[in-house]
SEFIZA-3560 file (N, C-alpha, C; in Angstrom, 3 decimals):
REM SEFIZA-3560
<numar><xx>0.844</xx><yy>-1.172</yy><zz>0.000</zz><atom>N</atom></numar>
<numar><xx>0.000</xx><yy>0.000</yy><zz>0.000</zz><atom>CA</atom></numar>
<numar><xx>0.898</xx><yy>1.247</yy><zz>0.000</zz><atom>C</atom></numar>
<numar><xx>0.519</xx><yy>2.232</yy><zz>-0.787</zz><atom>N</atom></numar>
<numar><xx>1.307</xx><yy>3.462</yy><zz>-0.855</zz><atom>CA</atom></numar>
<numar><xx>0.792</xx><yy>4.479</yy><zz>0.156</zz><atom>C</atom></numar>
<numar><xx>1.733</xx><yy>5.275</yy><zz>0.645</zz><atom>N</atom></numar>
<numar><xx>1.355</xx><yy>6.329</yy><zz>1.588</zz><atom>CA</atom></numar>
<numar><xx>0.947</xx><yy>7.575</yy><zz>0.827</zz><atom>C</atom></numar>
<numar><xx>0.063</xx><yy>8.345</yy><zz>1.434</zz><atom>N</atom></numar>
<numar><xx>-0.320</xx><yy>9.633</yy><zz>0.858</zz><atom>CA</atom></numar>
<numar><xx>0.833</xx><yy>10.604</yy><zz>1.018</zz><atom>C</atom></numar>
<numar><xx>0.984</xx><yy>11.445</yy><zz>0.037</zz><atom>N</atom></numar>
<numar><xx>1.998</xx><yy>12.477</yy><zz>0.135</zz><atom>CA</atom></numar>
<numar><xx>1.483</xx><yy>13.605</yy><zz>1.015</zz><atom>C</atom></numar>
<numar><xx>2.304</xx><yy>14.059</yy><zz>1.921</zz><atom>N</atom></numar>
<numar><xx>1.942</xx><yy>15.142</yy><zz>2.825</zz><atom>CA</atom></numar>
<numar><xx>2.506</xx><yy>16.448</yy><zz>2.283</zz><atom>C</atom></numar>
<numar><xx>1.714</xx><yy>17.496</yy><zz>2.311</zz><atom>N</atom></numar>
<numar><xx>2.142</xx><yy>18.809</yy><zz>1.845</zz><atom>CA</atom></numar>
<numar><xx>2.190</xx><yy>19.754</yy><zz>3.031</zz><atom>C</atom></numar>
<numar><xx>3.232</xx><yy>20.559</yy><zz>3.085</zz><atom>N</atom></numar>
<numar><xx>3.376</xx><yy>21.504</yy><zz>4.191</zz><atom>CA</atom></numar>
<numar><xx>2.356</xx><yy>22.627</yy><zz>4.047</zz><atom>C</atom></numar>
<numar><xx>2.101</xx><yy>23.288</yy><zz>5.155</zz><atom>N</atom></numar>
<numar><xx>1.188</xx><yy>24.431</yy><zz>5.129</zz><atom>CA</atom></numar>
<numar><xx>1.725</xx><yy>25.522</yy><zz>4.212</zz><atom>C</atom></numar>
<numar><xx>3.036</xx><yy>25.701</yy><zz>4.186</zz><atom>N</atom></numar>
<numar><xx>3.648</xx><yy>26.711</yy><zz>3.319</zz><atom>CA</atom></numar>
<numar><xx>3.375</xx><yy>26.401</yy><zz>1.841</zz><atom>C</atom></numar>
<numar><xx>3.487</xx><yy>25.141</yy><zz>1.463</zz><atom>N</atom></numar>
<numar><xx>3.212</xx><yy>24.734</yy><zz>0.086</zz><atom>CA</atom></numar>
<numar><xx>1.763</xx><yy>25.021</yy><zz>-0.272</zz><atom>C</atom></numar>
<numar><xx>0.851</xx><yy>24.671</yy><zz>0.645</zz><atom>N</atom></numar>
<numar><xx>-0.576</xx><yy>24.896</yy><zz>0.406</zz><atom>CA</atom></numar>
<numar><xx>-0.868</xx><yy>26.387</yy><zz>0.242</zz><atom>C</atom></numar>
<numar><xx>-0.294</xx><yy>27.203</yy><zz>1.122</zz><atom>N</atom></numar>
<numar><xx>-0.525</xx><yy>28.645</yy><zz>1.037</zz><atom>CA</atom></numar>
<numar><xx>0.035</xx><yy>29.224</yy><zz>-0.253</zz><atom>C</atom></numar>
<numar><xx>1.182</xx><yy>28.735</yy><zz>-0.687</zz><atom>N</atom></numar>
<numar><xx>1.753</xx><yy>29.195</yy><zz>-1.959</zz><atom>CA</atom></numar>
<numar><xx>0.847</xx><yy>28.816</yy><zz>-3.125</zz><atom>C</atom></numar>
<numar><xx>0.310</xx><yy>27.596</yy><zz>-3.093</zz><atom>N</atom></numar>
<numar><xx>-0.597</xx><yy>27.147</yy><zz>-4.153</zz><atom>CA</atom></numar>
<numar><xx>-1.867</xx><yy>27.990</yy><zz>-4.153</zz><atom>C</atom></numar>
<numar><xx>-2.409</xx><yy>28.244</yy><zz>-2.978</zz><atom>N</atom></numar>
<numar><xx>-3.619</xx><yy>29.061</yy><zz>-2.874</zz><atom>CA</atom></numar>
<numar><xx>-3.365</xx><yy>30.482</yy><zz>-3.335</zz><atom>C</atom></numar>
<numar><xx>-2.182</xx><yy>30.998</yy><zz>-3.091</zz><atom>N</atom></numar>
<numar><xx>-1.828</xx><yy>32.343</yy><zz>-3.524</zz><atom>CA</atom></numar>
<numar><xx>-1.848</xx><yy>32.443</yy><zz>-5.049</zz><atom>C</atom></numar>
<numar><xx>-1.386</xx><yy>31.401</yy><zz>-5.719</zz><atom>N</atom></numar>
<numar><xx>-1.400</xx><yy>31.415</yy><zz>-7.182</zz><atom>CA</atom></numar>
<numar><xx>-2.826</xx><yy>31.545</yy><zz>-7.712</zz><atom>C</atom></numar>
<numar><xx>-3.762</xx><yy>30.902</yy><zz>-7.041</zz><atom>N</atom></numar>
<numar><xx>-5.158</xx><yy>30.919</yy><zz>-7.485</zz><atom>CA</atom></numar>
<numar><xx>-5.854</xx><yy>32.211</yy><zz>-7.070</zz><atom>C</atom></numar>
<numar><xx>-5.717</xx><yy>32.583</yy><zz>-5.802</zz><atom>N</atom></numar>
<numar><xx>-6.517</xx><yy>33.683</yy><zz>-5.267</zz><atom>CA</atom></numar>
<numar><xx>-5.923</xx><yy>35.057</yy><zz>-5.530</zz><atom>C</atom></numar>
<numar><xx>-4.607</xx><yy>35.159</yy><zz>-5.608</zz><atom>N</atom></numar>
<numar><xx>-3.971</xx><yy>36.469</yy><zz>-5.734</zz><atom>CA</atom></numar>
<numar><xx>-3.344</xx><yy>36.723</yy><zz>-7.097</zz><atom>C</atom></numar>
<numar><xx>-2.879</xx><yy>35.666</yy><zz>-7.752</zz><atom>N</atom></numar>
<numar><xx>-2.142</xx><yy>35.859</yy><zz>-8.990</zz><atom>CA</atom></numar>
<numar><xx>-2.942</xx><yy>35.519</yy><zz>-10.238</zz><atom>C</atom></numar>
<numar><xx>-4.167</xx><yy>35.058</yy><zz>-10.053</zz><atom>N</atom></numar>
<numar><xx>-5.069</xx><yy>34.886</yy><zz>-11.183</zz><atom>CA</atom></numar>
<numar><xx>-4.925</xx><yy>33.618</yy><zz>-12.000</zz><atom>C</atom></numar>
<numar><xx>-4.173</xx><yy>32.645</yy><zz>-11.522</zz><atom>N</atom></numar>
<numar><xx>-4.089</xx><yy>31.378</yy><zz>-12.232</zz><atom>CA</atom></numar>
<numar><xx>-5.353</xx><yy>30.567</yy><zz>-11.961</zz><atom>C</atom></numar>
<numar><xx>-5.753</xx><yy>29.742</yy><zz>-12.918</zz><atom>N</atom></numar>
<numar><xx>-6.884</xx><yy>28.855</yy><zz>-12.678</zz><atom>CA</atom></numar>
<numar><xx>-6.427</xx><yy>27.702</yy><zz>-11.792</zz><atom>C</atom></numar>
<numar><xx>-7.390</xx><yy>27.031</yy><zz>-11.206</zz><atom>N</atom></numar>
<numar><xx>-7.045</xx><yy>25.884</yy><zz>-10.364</zz><atom>CA</atom></numar>
<numar><xx>-6.374</xx><yy>24.797</yy><zz>-11.190</zz><atom>C</atom></numar>
<numar><xx>-6.855</xx><yy>24.594</yy><zz>-12.409</zz><atom>N</atom></numar>
<numar><xx>-6.272</xx><yy>23.571</yy><zz>-13.278</zz><atom>CA</atom></numar>
<numar><xx>-4.833</xx><yy>23.908</yy><zz>-13.639</zz><atom>C</atom></numar>
<numar><xx>-4.559</xx><yy>25.160</yy><zz>-14.014</zz><atom>N</atom></numar>
<numar><xx>-3.200</xx><yy>25.586</yy><zz>-14.345</zz><atom>CA</atom></numar>
<numar><xx>-2.264</xx><yy>25.391</yy><zz>-13.154</zz><atom>C</atom></numar>
<numar><xx>-2.738</xx><yy>25.799</yy><zz>-11.992</zz><atom>N</atom></numar>
<numar><xx>-1.923</xx><yy>25.689</yy><zz>-10.784</zz><atom>CA</atom></numar>
<numar><xx>-1.621</xx><yy>24.237</yy><zz>-10.470</zz><atom>C</atom></numar>
<numar><xx>-2.614</xx><yy>23.390</yy><zz>-10.539</zz><atom>N</atom></numar>
<numar><xx>-2.426</xx><yy>21.966</yy><zz>-10.253</zz><atom>CA</atom></numar>
<numar><xx>-1.418</xx><yy>21.348</yy><zz>-11.221</zz><atom>C</atom></numar>
<numar><xx>-1.519</xx><yy>21.691</yy><zz>-12.492</zz><atom>N</atom></numar>
<numar><xx>-0.582</xx><yy>21.146</yy><zz>-13.473</zz><atom>CA</atom></numar>
<numar><xx>0.837</xx><yy>21.641</yy><zz>-13.226</zz><atom>C</atom></numar>
<numar><xx>0.984</xx><yy>22.932</yy><zz>-12.922</zz><atom>N</atom></numar>
<numar><xx>2.316</xx><yy>23.496</yy><zz>-12.672</zz><atom>CA</atom></numar>
<numar><xx>2.977</xx><yy>22.872</yy><zz>-11.448</zz><atom>C</atom></numar>
<numar><xx>2.174</xx><yy>22.630</yy><zz>-10.408</zz><atom>N</atom></numar>
<numar><xx>2.716</xx><yy>22.089</yy><zz>-9.162</zz><atom>CA</atom></numar>
<numar><xx>2.698</xx><yy>20.567</yy><zz>-9.117</zz><atom>C</atom></numar>
<numar><xx>2.138</xx><yy>19.955</yy><zz>-10.161</zz><atom>N</atom></numar>
<numar><xx>2.048</xx><yy>18.500</yy><zz>-10.274</zz><atom>CA</atom></numar>
<numar><xx>1.303</xx><yy>17.895</yy><zz>-9.087</zz><atom>C</atom></numar>
<numar><xx>0.134</xx><yy>18.496</yy><zz>-8.810</zz><atom>N</atom></numar>
<numar><xx>-0.745</xx><yy>17.966</yy><zz>-7.772</zz><atom>CA</atom></numar>
<numar><xx>-2.115</xx><yy>17.726</yy><zz>-8.393</zz><atom>C</atom></numar>
<numar><xx>-2.946</xx><yy>16.969</yy><zz>-7.702</zz><atom>N</atom></numar>
<numar><xx>-4.279</xx><yy>16.667</yy><zz>-8.186</zz><atom>CA</atom></numar>
<numar><xx>-5.159</xx><yy>17.909</yy><zz>-8.080</zz><atom>C</atom></numar>
<numar><xx>-5.886</xx><yy>18.221</yy><zz>-9.137</zz><atom>N</atom></numar>
<numar><xx>-6.727</xx><yy>19.420</yy><zz>-9.138</zz><atom>CA</atom></numar>
<numar><xx>-7.858</xx><yy>19.328</yy><zz>-8.120</zz><atom>C</atom></numar>
<numar><xx>-8.342</xx><yy>18.118</yy><zz>-7.835</zz><atom>N</atom></numar>
<numar><xx>-9.392</xx><yy>17.956</yy><zz>-6.824</zz><atom>CA</atom></numar>
<numar><xx>-8.883</xx><yy>18.330</yy><zz>-5.431</zz><atom>C</atom></numar>
<numar><xx>-7.631</xx><yy>17.996</yy><zz>-5.170</zz><atom>N</atom></numar>
<numar><xx>-7.045</xx><yy>18.338</yy><zz>-3.886</zz><atom>CA</atom></numar>
<numar><xx>-6.911</xx><yy>19.853</yy><zz>-3.751</zz><atom>C</atom></numar>
<numar><xx>-6.472</xx><yy>20.501</yy><zz>-4.811</zz><atom>N</atom></numar>
<numar><xx>-6.357</xx><yy>21.958</yy><zz>-4.793</zz><atom>CA</atom></numar>
<numar><xx>-7.730</xx><yy>22.602</yy><zz>-4.606</zz><atom>C</atom></numar>
<numar><xx>-8.744</xx><yy>22.059</yy><zz>-5.245</zz><atom>N</atom></numar>
<numar><xx>-10.107</xx><yy>22.567</yy><zz>-5.082</zz><atom>CA</atom></numar>
<numar><xx>-10.556</xx><yy>22.461</yy><zz>-3.625</zz><atom>C</atom></numar>
<numar><xx>-10.208</xx><yy>21.371</yy><zz>-2.987</zz><atom>N</atom></numar>
<numar><xx>-10.562</xx><yy>21.195</yy><zz>-1.583</zz><atom>CA</atom></numar>
<numar><xx>-9.858</xx><yy>22.236</yy><zz>-0.713</zz><atom>C</atom></numar>
<numar><xx>-8.583</xx><yy>22.502</yy><zz>-0.994</zz><atom>N</atom></numar>
<numar><xx>-7.843</xx><yy>23.518</yy><zz>-0.235</zz><atom>CA</atom></numar>
<numar><xx>-8.501</xx><yy>24.881</yy><zz>-0.388</zz><atom>C</atom></numar>
<numar><xx>-8.957</xx><yy>25.206</yy><zz>-1.608</zz><atom>N</atom></numar>
<numar><xx>-9.618</xx><yy>26.485</yy><zz>-1.845</zz><atom>CA</atom></numar>
<numar><xx>-10.923</xx><yy>26.561</yy><zz>-1.063</zz><atom>C</atom></numar>
<numar><xx>-11.716</xx><yy>25.486</yy><zz>-1.094</zz><atom>N</atom></numar>
<numar><xx>-12.982</xx><yy>25.463</yy><zz>-0.336</zz><atom>CA</atom></numar>
<numar><xx>-12.719</xx><yy>25.622</yy><zz>1.154</zz><atom>C</atom></numar>
<numar><xx>-11.695</xx><yy>24.967</yy><zz>1.662</zz><atom>N</atom></numar>
<numar><xx>-11.375</xx><yy>25.053</yy><zz>3.088</zz><atom>CA</atom></numar>
<numar><xx>-10.910</xx><yy>26.466</yy><zz>3.464</zz><atom>C</atom></numar>
<numar><xx>-10.317</xx><yy>27.174</yy><zz>2.525</zz><atom>N</atom></numar>
<numar><xx>-9.844</xx><yy>28.524</yy><zz>2.796</zz><atom>CA</atom></numar>
<numar><xx>-11.015</xx><yy>29.461</yy><zz>3.020</zz><atom>C</atom></numar>
<numar><xx>-12.098</xx><yy>29.255</yy><zz>2.264</zz><atom>N</atom></numar>
<numar><xx>-13.263</xx><yy>30.121</yy><zz>2.363</zz><atom>CA</atom></numar>
<numar><xx>-14.329</xx><yy>29.377</yy><zz>3.060</zz><atom>C</atom></numar>
//
C-alpha cells in the first residue's frame, strides 16, 4: 500500500496564492505544481 503524500502548510498557502492572488486557474496551478486538481479545489474550499 502506498502512503499519501503530505504537503506543508507553506506549500498549500503558496498554491492558494497562485489561485486567489495571482489569477491562475485551479487547473493551471495543479498542473504546474504536479498535484491533483481535486485536492487543490478542496484547499480552496477550506480557505473560504
